[in-house]
C-alpha positions as CSV (number, residue, x, y, z in Angstrom):
1,A,6.9,-8.7,15.9
2,D,7.6,-12.4,16.0
3,D,7.4,-14.8,13.0
4,R,3.8,-15.6,13.8
5,S,3.0,-11.9,13.1
6,M,4.9,-12.1,9.8
7,A,2.8,-15.1,8.8
8,G,-0.4,-13.3,9.9
9,E,-1.1,-15.8,12.7
10,T,-2.8,-15.1,15.9
11,P,-3.0,-17.5,18.9
12,G,-5.7,-20.1,18.3
13,R,-6.0,-19.3,14.6
14,R,-4.0,-20.6,11.8
15,H,-3.3,-18.5,8.7
16,T,-1.4,-19.3,5.6
17,G,0.5,-15.9,5.7
18,P,1.6,-14.0,2.6
19,P,3.0,-16.2,-0.2
20,R,6.6,-15.8,-1.2
21,G,7.6,-13.3,-3.8
22,R,5.6,-10.1,-4.2
23,G,1.9,-9.4,-4.0
24,H,-1.1,-8.1,-2.0
25,R,-4.5,-9.2,-0.8
26,R,-7.6,-8.0,0.9
27,V,-8.2,-9.5,4.4
28,S,-11.7,-10.0,5.9
29,H,-12.7,-7.1,8.2
30,T,-16.0,-6.1,9.7
31,A,-16.4,-2.6,8.5
32,D,-13.5,-1.0,6.6
33,V,-11.0,-2.5,4.2
34,L,-8.0,-4.4,5.6
35,L,-5.1,-4.9,3.1
36,E,-1.8,-6.7,3.2
37,A,1.2,-6.4,0.9
38,W,4.5,-8.1,0.7
39,A,7.8,-8.3,-1.2
40,E,11.5,-9.1,-0.9
41,D,12.4,-5.6,0.2
42,L,10.8,-2.5,1.7
43,A,10.5,-0.6,-1.6
44,G,8.7,-3.5,-3.2
45,C,6.4,-3.9,-0.3
46,L,5.5,-0.2,-0.4
47,E,4.9,-0.4,-4.1
48,E,2.6,-3.4,-3.5
49,A,0.8,-1.5,-0.7
50,V,-0.1,1.3,-3.2
51,T,-1.3,-1.3,-5.7
52,A,-3.4,-3.0,-3.0
53,L,-5.0,0.3,-2.0
54,T,-5.8,1.1,-5.7
55,S,-7.2,-2.3,-6.5
56,A,-9.6,-2.0,-3.5
57,Y,-11.5,0.8,-5.2
58,V,-10.8,0.9,-8.9
59,E,-10.0,-1.2,-11.9
60,V,-7.7,0.4,-14.5
61,D,-7.6,-0.1,-18.2
62,S,-4.1,-1.5,-18.8
63,G,-3.7,0.8,-21.8
64,A,-4.6,3.9,-19.9
65,A,-2.0,6.7,-20.2
66,R,-0.2,7.2,-16.9
67,T,1.2,10.5,-15.6
68,P,4.1,10.4,-13.2
69,Q,3.9,12.5,-10.0
70,V,7.1,12.7,-8.0
71,R,6.8,12.8,-4.2
72,C,9.4,12.7,-1.4
73,I,8.8,11.0,1.9
74,G,11.1,12.0,4.7
75,P,13.2,9.7,6.9
76,G,11.3,8.0,9.7
77,T,10.1,4.6,10.9
78,V,8.9,2.2,8.2
79,E,5.4,2.5,9.6
80,D,5.5,6.3,9.4
81,Q,6.8,6.1,5.8
82,L,4.1,3.6,4.8
83,L,1.4,5.8,6.3
84,A,2.9,8.9,4.6
85,L,2.9,7.2,1.2
86,L,-0.6,5.9,1.5
87,D,-1.8,9.3,2.8
88,E,-0.2,10.8,-0.3
89,V,-2.2,8.5,-2.5
90,V,-5.4,9.5,-0.7
91,F,-4.4,13.2,-1.0
92,V,-3.8,13.0,-4.7
93,L,-7.1,11.2,-5.2
94,D,-8.9,13.9,-3.1
95,T,-7.4,16.8,-4.9
96,G,-8.5,15.6,-8.4
97,E,-4.9,15.3,-9.7
98,G,-5.8,11.9,-11.1
99,V,-6.2,8.4,-9.7
100,P,-2.9,7.0,-8.4
101,V,-2.7,3.4,-9.6
102,S,0.9,2.4,-8.9
103,A,4.2,3.6,-7.4
104,G,7.9,3.3,-7.9
105,V,9.8,3.6,-4.6
106,R,13.6,4.2,-4.1
107,R,15.2,4.6,-0.7
108,R,17.6,7.6,-0.4
109,D,20.9,7.6,1.4
110,D,19.3,9.8,4.2
111,G,16.6,7.1,4.9
112,G,13.9,9.0,3.1
113,L,12.0,7.7,0.0
114,D,11.8,9.0,-3.5
115,V,8.4,8.0,-4.9
116,V,6.9,8.2,-8.4
117,L,3.2,7.8,-8.3
118,S,1.7,6.8,-11.6
119,S,-1.8,8.3,-12.1
120,V,-4.5,8.0,-14.7
121,A,-7.4,10.2,-15.6
122,R,-10.6,9.5,-13.7
123,D,-12.4,8.5,-16.9
124,Q,-9.9,5.7,-17.4
125,V,-10.9,3.8,-14.2
126,V,-14.0,1.9,-13.2
127,G,-15.1,2.1,-9.5
128,V,-15.2,-1.3,-7.8
129,G,-15.4,-0.2,-4.1
130,S,-15.7,2.8,-1.8
131,V,-13.2,5.6,-2.3
132,P,-10.7,5.6,0.6
133,K,-11.0,8.5,3.1
134,A,-8.0,7.8,5.3
135,I,-5.5,5.2,6.5
136,A,-5.9,4.2,10.1
137,R,-2.7,4.1,12.2
138,S,-4.3,1.7,14.7
139,E,-4.0,-1.4,12.4
140,L,-0.8,-0.4,10.6
141,V,2.0,-3.0,10.8
142,V,5.2,-3.4,9.0
143,V,7.5,-6.5,9.6
144,E,10.9,-6.6,8.1
145,R,12.9,-9.9,7.8
146,P,16.0,-10.6,5.7
147,G,14.7,-11.0,2.2
148,R,11.0,-10.4,3.1
149,V,8.9,-7.4,4.2
150,W,5.2,-7.6,5.0
151,C,2.7,-4.9,5.9
152,R,-1.0,-4.6,6.9
153,F,-3.1,-1.5,7.0
154,L,-6.8,-0.5,7.5
155,V,-8.5,1.8,5.0
156,D,-11.3,4.0,6.3
157,V,-13.9,4.2,3.6
């Protein structure tokens, strides 16, 4: 991907691109939910992607008790790892193990990821959107640059 892709630009259209630092946002899309996340490194970008996914469908009481759930994502492309992480969030939500609201991500020496999903009880959240059913591979993009990582993904609702 070139620098226009990193900034979210397409030919004939000008976008501001993701701001510096760390964050996430919802991008206009016709049917489903299109989300972007960014940070200085891959771990931070993946953490923001989880927060973006969560904020698309629930609001969480900041005082809600959080339960850690440890997950391991195997080595692979960054796109595969992002998809695996977001699929894990949807899986935890589907199985009733709580509502994942944030993640801590650490890259292992073998290229895999150690992830701690923080979940809250369902009665500690307020629904603000449709519950995600899956993450579409077709719109999934991860762009890595020195000191900056950006991703975009489509949530099927």
